[in-house]
C-alpha angles and dihedrals in degrees: 000000000000092000091050092051091047090052092051091049092049091047090052091050091049091048092053093044095058096045097074117159118226136167091266125082093205094048090049088051092052089053090048096052095039108123093013114056139012124213116230111229136191125196121212124039091237091069100041098095092036090067091055090050090055101038105021089240136088117227117259092222120059119196136189141162129237081210139180095266140042105252135180095054093297119150100223144013089256092053091050095047092045089051095053093040090056091045090051089056090052094048091047090051088053089055102260125139108245122222130182131187128185123222089182129185114254114269090242091075142031129257146294097046140164127274087245088063092051091050093044128096136243119231117250089253092052091048092052089051090049094057093040111094113237097018118128095249090047089053090048091055094048090049087054089051090050088062095048091044091062091062092043089051089051088054091048090051088056092049094252118149116207132210092216121198104182094178122022126200094010090177096054106137101211114014138057122050092238096050139081096042108118125188137050095302095043135076093323091058091055089050090053092048091049095048093045092051096048095044106032103027102031093033097225113166102174098074124110103193118224120199110205138193134166127243100257122151089258092062097121094055093037090060087064100035095052101034110129089198129278092260090062100056136051101186131032116212133185125207105224111207099138087253091157094040092246101102113198094353125176089233093060092045091050093047090055092046092050091052097042097047106185094344118111118266129203143184097246096194135359140165100196105048119229112257122237087252092056091049090049091052092043101037100165094075101111094190145353127211118212107212115239115274093354090077092069096031095056100036131053119236089249091054092049092049091048092054097042092049096044116123092234094052123082121216130184095274089059098047116112094228128232102232127091114278113253114255100280123179090251098054111122093354127136114281131194124188140188092237144340127222113238111270137043098318095106128171096255090063088074092067103029095106094248129113091202099064125063150184118233128189134209117283099268133102102238104072134133144187124202128190123198109216091195094235140029118280136177094248114205103162138037120183123190121191108195129201113226089285096075135171115257098186122022144131133230110224133190130205134174094198106025091247109069113053133195122197107231097177135007118207123197131175096014115170102165129093100221115057111182110182112192134170092049121152133199143084118266144163093179124048120189136191103208111193122205103165131022124223094218140026088266127075129264114295122187125187093189139356109201125190124192133184146107135276110274118260095021124126111275115223118241124257121235137174138172111245097182141066101029122236115277092012116161128218136179120242131282086042136177112212117201106203118196131178143180118224131177140163122215095206104027142355140292114261097185145335120223122202119215140187102203102310095335116105111228100180147308138242125193100184131066132279087053111213142151131189115214111195135196095019111181126221112289146087119285135190112211125197136164126212121207121202119196129212091269096049100259112146130206127184123210126231111274121261114206120209132179126212112198132197119236106266127191107217113214118233120255104237093200099057111120094355126136115278130194124190140187092238144340126222113238112271137044098317094107128170096255090062089074092065102032094103092245126116091199097066127062149181117234127190134211116283098267134105100235102070132132144187124202128190122199108215090196094240139017120288136178095254115206105158139034122184125189122192108196129201113226088285096075134171115257099186122020145131132233107217132180136201135186094204106021092249108069113052133198125197110238096177137001115207124193129174096012115172102166129093098220117057113181114181117190132173094050120152136199142077114267141160095186125051119187134188103212111193124203103166130023124221094221140025088266127075128265115294122188124186093189139357110201125190123188132187145108134278120261128212095219136012120236110232115229116243123249124235138171136171117250094182140066113022128204102293150129123246134175125255134284088045138177120204128193109213114199133171141184115221132177140164124213097206104027142354139293113261096187146333118225121202117211140190101205103310094335116104112230103178144336123222121191098182133062132278088054112211146136133193113220113197140189097026113180125213114297145088119283128194111204127196137164124220119201121201119195128211091269095052099258113146132204126185121210126229112277125256119205120214121186116204113197136187116238117242113200098202121019093190102053094110096044125097121237114257116253128179114268092006096163092253123179134192109300096020111147125212140163126232132167092358093305133098127233138187126211111244122241123268131319089033095046093082091067090059087079094047128112114305093231088062106028107018103134110260093354110054121093092245102023095131090064089067107025140054116218105231096182142263127324090224123116115294139158121276088245090061090045091052091051090054096046093043091061092160091071118030108157141013108200147220097020119199092035138174103207117000145015125218121218114211098205139146096207141037117277142179117234138181134179128229127189123234091274092054097254117141112247098166117032124223113291134173117256126198120219114290092005128147131231121216116231096177094112098056126078124251115278147084117317139178120225114205115201125195109195095175092249100050141012117232134187123201131181121228134178119222111206 
């Protein structure tokens, strides 16, 4: 008996402790449902309606991101943020909880920026400036907050409260510029600065601050090391990505509970949604937020529907709402109740017109609430909005005198929080909710009891509905629409029925059955309604029926569907190359996680290609080219794309005859590879295929000449099925000259020192283009004496490793330790070039005689002597005597191979990049070198 009483006392204490009252309706609601219900949430406006399609329910929590980039096809950051701010207002008006996070650009740069900037890291010096009031970076951050504050203020002006998560995953060990800085001057300090600025400087009062971490194995210590202080956060949330391999473990749940105390807790982000069983075992989760596309990628439709329709999960239709209650007959009227729980949840709260205040009864089954409407009404609707402590079994009763009661509706097995009972009939002055069985261990708790109806003995309006066509029906132009309706009047007769398209009257009918035939309807979208007028002039309008009339459209055939595809690589799994041409947007090909990747489709024969459409998965291509070939060997660029951020790229107006179409990537849009749902190619057949011309350079050849130089560039060009229209001569990508008559040549004069890559491009009379193999010409300055700056060797000259001297018209370098000691030995033994054993101590670096500056540079840059072979088809060898870092850029300056460490005399594979001109950048630690190579 004692244990039972102790349990009841503890339960009562717990119940009171988690029902704190704050200045925020949504925060109060989170306290109220804590331990009872969990709100389903969905991040990203693009996936909001998709969840209803799958589960039949909208989420009760809507989330978006002020972000680092303007998404959704918007043209600017302001346009994007205005779009989501307005949508937040709409969702709030519908009754959803609104949440915002901010993946902001670092304060060391402007916005928009790339994802790589968001996931980068500030230096320690920059971080110290950021958290130092008055520093430039600190000012930059507050200026960024000024921008965000304007949208938050707009939401406050519209009465919208925001679950605001300024920094998510503050304990993330390797991404996000604000994260991975434990301690009082780390990430938590920036959180404090941000909250203080938004609340105390900007004066925002609609923000409910959410402190957020991710479920790494260090969670227990992270909850101390990243805590911005209890006074600075209202809700504690955990991003659940199975980062520690434990999924929704009891240990993680308990760690969050221990830190939060009686404050609400939430699952800030997740890919695999918690099951109803998990939420039953871990009841304090007040909400979960499915993250964007991962919700549908990581859960089956059946799993999503099971969670969204669970009795312990709240969806939009069960939310209490945050807007004033419409003027119901019960608003502000006298209320009597069977009992009231101790506290502020008094009876009048149930009819005060607010969804944020409530009445709650004692914890027994037999409880009731009665409202006196003040006069008799024909009551046709009663709506009850429950707090989490709802009624399972109850009746709605009417009375005209408060003594004799009639049961209008009996409800059993209810498990939802919004019960809207329409179509009721009966006269009543008194309306009563008479509870017989509770849905929880608590009492009955009602946010609002609304009663609707009309004054007794007044004319009742007719009822009317369209019976044909059905909503969202589709017709083909020119169409004839047969519109039918039912109309009736409970206290009279129907005088007429009018048929409308929008506000335009189409026709009228005054005898049943009520119909109208609308002929010759052109293509378009139409909203049909009917208006019924009864014999006393009352008018009722039906619900709108939307119909679409479409023009006959001939859909072109996708030439790529089912054709053979080759790719540079395929990520492990089922995302194979053929998925990209299978005609399905639900399957995809995905590459390895590198920039230089490609996909080529063989159309089987040549076509006049005029359109290429790429539908990307979230891992899209940022920079890439669309290239075409008639024979699979000679390629032409149809389109060059840089800076792409959208997932559907549709390129029309293309020209050329091709059998092979290739997507040639050079820079990814994400950290993943390239992932294509569908590659579509459109065009028309051709009767014959134009053969590309042939062209090759006859002059110059790969060589080195001295500056100032003149080069005669000559080429032979021919076309097997036509004529040569012109030959263009190029240095790299720069056009030097065009020659339309044979022999094709150009004299290039006054060349300064440098390396030049020369090609010729021949265009035939049908537009086909062929590019010759490249020739590399090195133009060097002439140095008259390579030893001018070197000291003359003397015996015992205090030389160390790397010391350079001249002797007998040649230059030498002292070898590294342990040989360097001999450089100071006796001249007869170790004099450079003359001593008996000089080669044990010295390296011969060549003659002092005149040479080109290119030779001189090769001598002085001893760390890197030769890149060979060049041109090459598959690899390049580095002749070095020390470790280096190298990367490769294409002719436009885009990185195709990222920096990587190279050991001395190592080779670098070039097999995965296309043929062409490239720049190799070498960082030796002491100097930075650039070399030109040609990939065959």
